[in-house]
C-alpha positions as CSV (number, residue, x, y, z in Angstrom):
1,M,15.5,-9.4,-58.2
2,L,13.4,-6.1,-58.1
3,F,12.0,-7.2,-61.6
4,K,10.8,-10.9,-60.4
5,L,9.4,-9.3,-57.2
6,L,7.3,-7.1,-59.5
7,L,6.1,-10.1,-61.5
8,V,5.1,-11.7,-58.3
9,A,3.2,-8.7,-57.3
10,N,1.4,-8.5,-60.7
11,A,0.7,-12.2,-60.8
12,V,-0.8,-12.1,-57.2
13,W,-3.0,-9.0,-58.2
14,F,-4.2,-10.7,-61.3
15,A,-4.8,-13.7,-59.5
16,M,-7.0,-11.5,-57.1
17,G,-8.8,-10.1,-59.8
18,F,-9.5,-13.8,-61.3
19,H,-10.8,-14.8,-58.0
20,L,-13.2,-11.8,-57.6
21,F,-14.6,-11.7,-61.2
22,V,-14.9,-15.8,-61.7
23,F,-15.8,-17.1,-57.9
24,R,-17.1,-13.9,-56.4
25,N,-18.7,-12.4,-59.4
26,T,-21.8,-11.5,-57.2
27,V,-19.8,-9.5,-55.0
28,F,-18.1,-7.9,-58.1
29,A,-21.6,-6.8,-59.4
30,K,-22.7,-5.6,-56.1
31,I,-19.7,-3.3,-55.6
32,L,-20.8,-1.6,-58.9
33,V,-24.9,-1.9,-58.5
34,P,-26.8,-0.1,-55.6
35,K,-29.2,-2.3,-53.7
36,A,-32.2,-0.7,-55.3
37,Y,-31.4,-1.8,-58.7
38,R,-30.1,-5.6,-58.1
39,D,-33.6,-6.8,-59.1
40,S,-33.0,-5.8,-62.6
41,P,-32.2,-8.6,-65.4
42,A,-29.1,-6.4,-66.2
43,F,-27.8,-7.1,-62.8
44,D,-27.6,-11.0,-63.8
45,V,-25.8,-10.0,-66.8
46,L,-23.3,-8.0,-65.0
47,V,-22.9,-10.9,-62.8
48,E,-22.1,-13.2,-65.4
49,S,-19.8,-10.9,-67.3
50,G,-17.3,-10.9,-64.4
51,K,-16.3,-14.5,-65.4
52,F,-15.6,-12.6,-68.9
53,L,-13.2,-10.2,-67.0
54,G,-11.8,-12.9,-64.8
55,G,-10.5,-14.6,-68.0
56,F,-8.3,-11.6,-68.7
57,N,-7.0,-11.6,-65.3
58,F,-6.3,-15.5,-65.7
59,A,-4.1,-14.8,-68.7
60,L,-2.4,-11.9,-67.4
61,C,-1.6,-14.0,-64.1
62,A,-0.4,-16.8,-66.0
63,F,1.8,-14.8,-68.2
64,N,3.5,-13.0,-65.2
65,L,4.1,-16.7,-63.5
66,V,5.5,-18.1,-66.9
67,L,7.8,-14.8,-67.2
68,L,8.9,-15.4,-63.4
69,A,9.5,-19.2,-64.3
70,F,11.6,-18.3,-67.5
71,A,13.1,-15.0,-66.6
72,D,16.5,-16.1,-68.0
73,A,14.7,-16.0,-71.3
74,F,13.7,-12.4,-71.0
75,N,16.9,-11.0,-69.7
76,G,17.4,-8.3,-72.1
77,D,16.8,-4.7,-71.2
78,S,14.5,-4.0,-74.2
79,Q,12.5,-7.2,-73.6
80,R,12.0,-6.5,-69.9
81,I,11.2,-2.7,-70.5
82,I,8.5,-3.7,-73.1
83,L,7.0,-6.1,-70.5
84,C,7.0,-3.6,-67.6
85,L,5.2,-1.1,-70.1
86,F,2.7,-3.7,-71.1
87,F,1.8,-4.5,-67.4
88,A,2.0,-0.6,-66.5
89,L,-0.5,-0.4,-69.3
90,A,-2.7,-3.3,-68.1
91,H,-2.9,-1.6,-64.6
92,G,-3.1,2.1,-65.8
93,S,-6.2,1.1,-68.2
94,Q,-8.0,0.0,-65.1
95,F,-7.0,3.1,-63.2
96,Y,-7.6,5.5,-66.4
97,F,-11.1,4.4,-66.9
98,N,-12.3,4.5,-63.0
99,F,-10.7,7.9,-62.8
100,P,-13.6,9.9,-64.1
101,I,-16.3,8.0,-61.9
102,W,-14.0,8.7,-58.8
103,R,-14.2,12.6,-60.0
104,Q,-17.8,12.5,-60.5
105,N,-17.9,10.9,-56.8
106,R,-16.5,13.9,-55.4
107,M,-19.6,15.8,-56.7
108,Q,-22.1,13.2,-55.5
109,Q,-22.6,11.9,-59.1
110,G,-21.0,8.6,-60.7
111,V,-22.7,5.6,-61.9
112,W,-20.8,3.4,-59.2
113,Q,-19.0,4.5,-55.8
114,V,-15.3,4.4,-55.5
115,Q,-15.1,3.3,-51.8
116,G,-14.4,0.2,-50.0
117,L,-13.0,-2.6,-52.0
118,M,-13.4,-0.4,-55.5
119,R,-11.2,2.2,-53.8
120,F,-8.6,-0.5,-52.9
121,I,-8.9,-1.7,-56.5
122,F,-8.6,1.8,-57.8
123,V,-5.3,2.7,-55.7
124,T,-3.6,-0.8,-56.4
125,D,-4.1,-0.4,-59.9
126,F,-2.4,3.1,-59.7
127,V,0.3,1.7,-57.6
128,L,1.2,-1.2,-59.8
129,M,1.0,1.3,-62.9
130,L,3.6,3.3,-61.4
131,A,5.7,0.3,-60.2
132,N,5.8,-1.1,-63.5
133,T,6.7,2.3,-65.1
134,L,9.4,2.9,-62.6
135,M,10.8,-0.5,-63.2
136,A,11.0,0.2,-67.1
137,A,12.6,3.5,-66.2
138,L,15.1,1.8,-63.8
139,I,16.1,-0.8,-66.5
140,A,16.3,1.8,-69.3
141,W,18.7,4.4,-67.2
142,G,20.0,1.9,-64.8
């Protein structure tokens, strides 16, 4: 039951990422780029690159939904541990690469600000990384 709940949480999070990067890609770019730099042609490139990121989030969302629908096909402990660790890595990589920017923000630096929606993303990826890692541990030692 807990494993399925985690799959739902993963799917919802990746669906939200898909929505932000594909349908709200300008909002995504505005989170990263200060107002003073939005007239640059590079801003438009960033807006469109959101769709690329959305594709990854869509695939990860769909993967979680397929696993949820066919959970019985992946009922082995080793299978579920591998899946949880894979999703922990997916969330963790987002946290890991945002962490140095957050640290730079503390010194009034950084190429973007980890605040508002970006802070929510930062924290949620960390929480889901931990949740997936803990689920793998529970399965391994439970």
